[in-house]
DOVEXRO-101080 format. One record per residue (C-alpha): residue number from 1; x, y, z. Coordinates in steps of 0.02 Angstrom, whole numbers, plus 32768, in hexadecimal, padded with zeros to 4 digits. Layout:
VOTOR,k,xx,yy,zz
VOTOR,NUM,X,Y,Z;
...
! end
This chain:
VOTOR,k,xx,yy,zz
VOTOR,1,C3D4,AEBC,B763;
VOTOR,2,C467,AE5A,B7A1;
VOTOR,3,C3EE,AE0C,B841;
VOTOR,4,C358,ADF0,B7DD;
VOTOR,5,C3D2,AD7B,B76A;
VOTOR,6,C42C,AD2E,B7ED;
VOTOR,7,C381,ACE9,B841;
VOTOR,8,C336,ACB9,B7A8;
VOTOR,9,C3C7,AC56,B771;
VOTOR,10,C3D1,ABEB,B822;
VOTOR,11,C30E,ABE6,B7F4;
VOTOR,12,C32D,AB86,B75F;
VOTOR,13,C3D1,AB24,B77F;
VOTOR,14,C3BC,AB2D,B816;
VOTOR,15,C246,A9C8,BCE6;
VOTOR,16,C239,A9DE,BD6B;
VOTOR,17,C263,AA90,BD8B;
VOTOR,18,C30E,AA45,BD59;
VOTOR,19,C2C1,AA45,BCA2;
VOTOR,20,C2C3,AB00,BC99;
VOTOR,21,C37B,AB10,BC9B;
VOTOR,22,C3A4,AA8A,BC10;
VOTOR,23,C37C,AAF8,BB88;
VOTOR,24,C421,AB60,BBD1;
VOTOR,25,C47D,AACD,BBFB;
VOTOR,26,C473,AAA2,BB3B;
VOTOR,27,C4E1,AB23,BAF3;
VOTOR,28,C56D,AABF,BB52;
VOTOR,29,C558,AA49,BAAB;
VOTOR,30,C5D7,AAD8,BA57;
VOTOR,31,C677,AAA2,BAB1;
VOTOR,32,C656,A9E6,BA56;
VOTOR,33,C683,AA55,B9BD;
VOTOR,34,C717,AAB7,B9E5;
VOTOR,35,C685,AD28,B905;
VOTOR,36,C624,ADA9,B930;
VOTOR,37,C5A7,AE07,B8D7;
VOTOR,38,C5A9,AEB7,B896;
VOTOR,39,C54B,AF23,B920;
VOTOR,40,C4D6,AFB0,B90C;
VOTOR,41,C469,B026,B993;
VOTOR,42,C3ED,AFC3,B9DF;
VOTOR,43,C33B,B008,BA26;
VOTOR,44,C336,AFFE,BABE;
VOTOR,45,C2A6,AFD1,BB2D;
VOTOR,46,C247,B050,BB9A;
VOTOR,47,C295,B059,BC3E;
VOTOR,48,C239,AFE1,BCBF;
VOTOR,49,C1F6,B02D,BD43;
VOTOR,50,C225,AFFC,BE12;
VOTOR,51,C1AF,AF77,BE45;
VOTOR,52,C147,AFB2,BECE;
VOTOR,53,C0DC,AF2E,BEF8;
VOTOR,54,C0CB,AE9E,BF81;
VOTOR,55,C147,AE24,BF5C;
VOTOR,56,C0FB,AD66,BF51;
VOTOR,57,C140,ACCB,BF23;
VOTOR,58,C0CD,ACBF,BE7A;
VOTOR,59,C0F4,AD7D,BE55;
VOTOR,60,C1B4,AD48,BE4A;
VOTOR,61,C18B,ACA3,BDF6;
VOTOR,62,C13E,AD1A,BD71;
VOTOR,63,C1DF,AD7C,BD68;
VOTOR,64,C23A,ACEF,BD25;
VOTOR,65,C27B,ACF5,BC77;
VOTOR,66,C245,AD5B,BBE8;
VOTOR,67,C189,ADAB,BC45;
VOTOR,68,C125,ADDD,BBCD;
VOTOR,69,C18B,ADEA,BB3D;
VOTOR,70,C136,AD97,BAA3;
VOTOR,71,C1CE,AD75,BA2A;
VOTOR,72,C284,AD99,BA18;
VOTOR,73,C302,AD92,B986;
VOTOR,74,C3A1,ADA4,B99E;
VOTOR,75,C460,AD83,B955;
VOTOR,76,C4C3,AD33,B9E3;
VOTOR,77,C589,AD24,BA29;
VOTOR,78,C5C8,AC9D,BA78;
VOTOR,79,C667,AC87,BAE9;
VOTOR,80,C685,ABF4,BB28;
VOTOR,81,C71B,ABDD,BBC4;
VOTOR,82,C767,AB47,BBFA;
VOTOR,83,C7A4,AB69,BCC2;
VOTOR,84,C7A7,AC1F,BC97;
VOTOR,85,C813,AC12,BBE4;
VOTOR,86,C7A8,AC3A,BB60;
VOTOR,87,C790,ABA1,BAEC;
VOTOR,88,C726,ABD8,BA4F;
VOTOR,89,C6C5,AC67,BA11;
VOTOR,90,C615,AC46,B998;
VOTOR,91,C582,ACAF,B959;
VOTOR,92,C4DF,AC81,B932;
VOTOR,93,C41C,ACBA,B955;
VOTOR,94,C39B,AC9E,B9AC;
VOTOR,95,C2E1,ACAF,B995;
VOTOR,96,C263,AC8E,BA2E;
VOTOR,97,C1B5,ACB0,BA3A;
VOTOR,98,C142,ACA5,BAD0;
VOTOR,99,C124,AC4E,BB3C;
VOTOR,100,C18D,ABAC,BB09;
VOTOR,101,C1DA,AB96,BA66;
VOTOR,102,C286,ABCF,BA42;
VOTOR,103,C2F5,AB99,B9C1;
VOTOR,104,C3BC,ABC9,B9AC;
VOTOR,105,C44E,ABA5,B935;
VOTOR,106,C4F9,ABB6,B95A;
VOTOR,107,C57D,ABDC,B8CF;
VOTOR,108,C626,ABA2,B8DE;
VOTOR,109,C6AA,ABD4,B855;
VOTOR,110,C67E,AC12,B7A5;
VOTOR,111,C5D9,AC16,B7F2;
VOTOR,112,C5C3,AB54,B7F9;
VOTOR,113,C548,AB18,B86A;
VOTOR,114,C586,AACA,B90B;
VOTOR,115,C4E0,AAA9,B964;
VOTOR,116,C427,AACD,B952;
VOTOR,117,C3AC,AAC4,B9E8;
VOTOR,118,C2EA,AAC9,B9E6;
VOTOR,119,C288,AADB,BA90;
VOTOR,120,C1BE,AACD,BA9B;
VOTOR,121,C143,AA81,BB27;
VOTOR,122,C147,A9EF,BAA5;
VOTOR,123,C1FB,A9D0,BA8D;
VOTOR,124,C2AA,AA00,BAA7;
VOTOR,125,C323,A9D7,BA2B;
VOTOR,126,C3D5,A9EF,BA0E;
VOTOR,127,C43A,A9CA,B971;
VOTOR,128,C4EA,A9C1,B94F;
VOTOR,129,C511,A9C5,B896;
VOTOR,130,C5C5,A9A6,B8A1;
VOTOR,131,C59E,A90F,B8EE;
VOTOR,132,C4F9,A8E9,B8A4;
VOTOR,133,C4AC,A8C7,B94E;
VOTOR,134,C401,A904,B98A;
VOTOR,135,C3DC,A8FF,BA53;
VOTOR,136,C327,A916,BA70;
VOTOR,137,C2A2,A908,BB01;
VOTOR,138,C1EA,A8F8,BAF5;
VOTOR,139,C17B,A969,BB54;
VOTOR,140,C205,A9AF,BBB6;
VOTOR,141,C182,AA16,BC16;
VOTOR,142,C1EF,AACD,BC05;
VOTOR,143,C1AD,AB6E,BC1C;
VOTOR,144,C22B,ABFF,BBED;
VOTOR,145,C1B5,AC7B,BC28;
VOTOR,146,C194,AC48,BCD5;
VOTOR,147,C189,ABBB,BD2A;
VOTOR,148,C0D7,AB89,BD5D;
VOTOR,149,C0E6,AAC0,BD75;
VOTOR,150,C06A,AA7D,BE15;
VOTOR,151,C0DE,AA01,BE3F;
VOTOR,152,C167,AA70,BE89;
VOTOR,153,C16C,AAD1,BF30;
VOTOR,154,C1B1,AB80,BF2D;
VOTOR,155,C1F2,ABD3,BFBA;
VOTOR,156,C221,AC8F,BFC1;
VOTOR,157,C293,ACD9,C035;
VOTOR,158,C2FC,AD6E,C039;
VOTOR,159,C3C7,AD5F,C02D;
VOTOR,160,C43A,ADFC,C031;
VOTOR,161,C407,AE7E,BF97;
VOTOR,162,C38E,ADE9,BF4C;
VOTOR,163,C2F4,AD9C,BF46;
VOTOR,164,C30D,ACE6,BF44;
VOTOR,165,C289,AC58,BEFE;
VOTOR,166,C2BF,AB98,BF19;
VOTOR,167,C268,AB23,BEBB;
VOTOR,168,C259,AA74,BF13;
VOTOR,169,C1FF,A9C6,BEE2;
VOTOR,170,C168,A9C9,BF36;
VOTOR,171,C16A,A926,BF53;
VOTOR,172,C20B,A920,BFA6;
VOTOR,173,C23E,A9C7,BFEB;
VOTOR,174,C2C0,A970,C057;
VOTOR,175,C33C,A951,BFC0;
VOTOR,176,C366,AA05,BFC8;
VOTOR,177,C335,AA93,BF2E;
VOTOR,178,C33D,AA75,BE7D;
VOTOR,179,C34C,AB2B,BE46;
VOTOR,180,C35C,ABCF,BE99;
VOTOR,181,C33F,AC79,BE4D;
VOTOR,182,C374,AD2C,BE80;
VOTOR,183,C32D,ADCD,BE50;
VOTOR,184,C360,AE69,BE77;
VOTOR,185,C301,AEC5,BF02;
VOTOR,186,C2C1,AF68,BE76;
VOTOR,187,C293,AF32,BDE7;
VOTOR,188,C27C,AE79,BDFF;
VOTOR,189,C2F8,AE48,BD75;
VOTOR,190,C320,AD9A,BD8C;
VOTOR,191,C3E5,ADA1,BD8D;
VOTOR,192,C418,AD02,BDC6;
VOTOR,193,C3CE,AC3B,BDC1;
VOTOR,194,C444,ABB8,BE14;
VOTOR,195,C415,AB01,BDE8;
VOTOR,196,C425,AA78,BE5E;
VOTOR,197,C46E,A9BA,BE47;
VOTOR,198,C468,A964,BEDB;
VOTOR,199,C458,A9EF,BF4A;
VOTOR,200,C4FC,AA3B,BEFC;
VOTOR,201,C509,AAD2,BE82;
VOTOR,202,C50E,AA92,BDDC;
VOTOR,203,C4F4,AB0D,BD6E;
VOTOR,204,C4EF,ABD9,BD98;
VOTOR,205,C4A7,AC51,BD12;
VOTOR,206,C4BE,ACF1,BD1D;
VOTOR,207,C455,AD8D,BCB8;
VOTOR,208,C48D,AE4C,BC91;
VOTOR,209,C48B,AED0,BC25;
VOTOR,210,C3C1,AEDB,BC29;
VOTOR,211,C367,AF33,BB96;
VOTOR,212,C2C4,AF49,BBFA;
VOTOR,213,C29D,AEA1,BC3D;
VOTOR,214,C304,AE34,BBCB;
VOTOR,215,C3B7,AE00,BBEB;
VOTOR,216,C41A,AE21,BB5C;
VOTOR,217,C4B3,ADD3,BBA0;
VOTOR,218,C4C7,AD2B,BC16;
VOTOR,219,C54E,ACC3,BC64;
VOTOR,220,C544,AC21,BC8B;
VOTOR,221,C5C4,ABBF,BD03;
VOTOR,222,C5D5,AB03,BD01;
VOTOR,223,C622,AA9C,BD9F;
VOTOR,224,C681,AA44,BD25;
VOTOR,225,C6F8,AAEC,BD01;
VOTOR,226,C698,AB15,BC50;
VOTOR,227,C653,ABB6,BC56;
VOTOR,228,C5E9,AC0F,BBD6;
VOTOR,229,C5BD,ACCF,BB9B;
VOTOR,230,C52B,ACE2,BB21;
VOTOR,231,C504,AD8A,BAE4;
VOTOR,232,C47A,ADC9,BA89;
VOTOR,233,C490,AE3F,B9DE;
VOTOR,234,C431,AEB6,B9A3;
VOTOR,235,C398,AE74,B9EF;
VOTOR,236,C2C8,AE81,B99B;
VOTOR,237,C244,AE76,BA1C;
VOTOR,238,C187,AE41,B9F9;
VOTOR,239,C1A1,AE3E,B936;
VOTOR,240,C15A,ADBD,B8BE;
VOTOR,241,C1BA,AD0C,B8AB;
VOTOR,242,C18D,AC9A,B839;
VOTOR,243,C121,AC01,B873;
VOTOR,244,C18D,AB7B,B827;
VOTOR,245,C223,ABB4,B886;
VOTOR,246,C1F6,AB55,B90B;
VOTOR,247,C1CE,AAC2,B8BD;
VOTOR,248,C22C,AA08,B912;
VOTOR,249,C2DC,A9E3,B8BD;
VOTOR,250,C2BB,A94B,B850;
VOTOR,251,C314,A89C,B884;
VOTOR,252,C33A,A874,B7D4;
VOTOR,253,C3E0,A814,B7DA;
VOTOR,254,C411,A86A,B86E;
VOTOR,255,C454,A7F8,B91C;
VOTOR,256,C3AD,A80C,B994;
VOTOR,257,C3E8,A814,BA4E;
VOTOR,258,C39C,A83F,BAF6;
VOTOR,259,C3B2,A8EC,BB3A;
VOTOR,260,C3F8,A895,BBDA;
VOTOR,261,C483,A85A,BB5A;
VOTOR,262,C4BA,A90B,BB3A;
VOTOR,263,C4C1,A93E,BBF3;
VOTOR,264,C534,A8C3,BC30;
VOTOR,265,C5B3,A904,BBBD;
VOTOR,266,C5B3,A9A9,BC32;
VOTOR,267,C591,A94C,BCD7;
VOTOR,268,C5F3,A99F,BD78;
VOTOR,269,C697,A975,BD8F;
VOTOR,270,C6AF,A910,BE39;
! end
């Protein structure tokens, strides 16, 4: 009941290859504003079987993200760190509907909303209520299930215990990789994503605590010294989500800025 009430409350109150990581980077907006829900037994997905087929670029592309999961509903715990020192703790709710719709709300002390994020094929929006500021990007070209963008060249290679998939700008491969995905050799689970900026590692995203094929814990490390740990609590899979939950955040009297303005706040330290 708690899970359903939180989810409904959030509903009512509430490009490249690089674009696929912008969703993750948005969580760093929480540090502009610097709780855990009760837990209950979680119904686990059946254990996944080891992958025994041929590993190809297309197979790895299909293994990115949530794979065949249709919907996810979950409470979230978020912990923020600065140079390894805890600097904030938040709770929230998350909803996902395949292939491209995701909405999350993050709550601060006393249940006040400190951030809302909406991702769809049409728009990417991040709203910071304490500042009444809405950041948005039209047609971001994000896919949360896998990357199938013909503008990119994908190269596979073996690296230690992992299969590695690199994404390059097909028009200029000399600029270096844009993204790197690492998959374990046994199950092809997407264990890590590295995001590059000017050929340097800007963000590292590590996944763990897999429930079947879905990672229920995500650890993000930014080159500016910020780290974030996001844990799903009481997740539900392939259950109904009201269609209106993924409606665009209205402009109203909000200050509306380009999404790039948000990213500038978290540029890598030099």
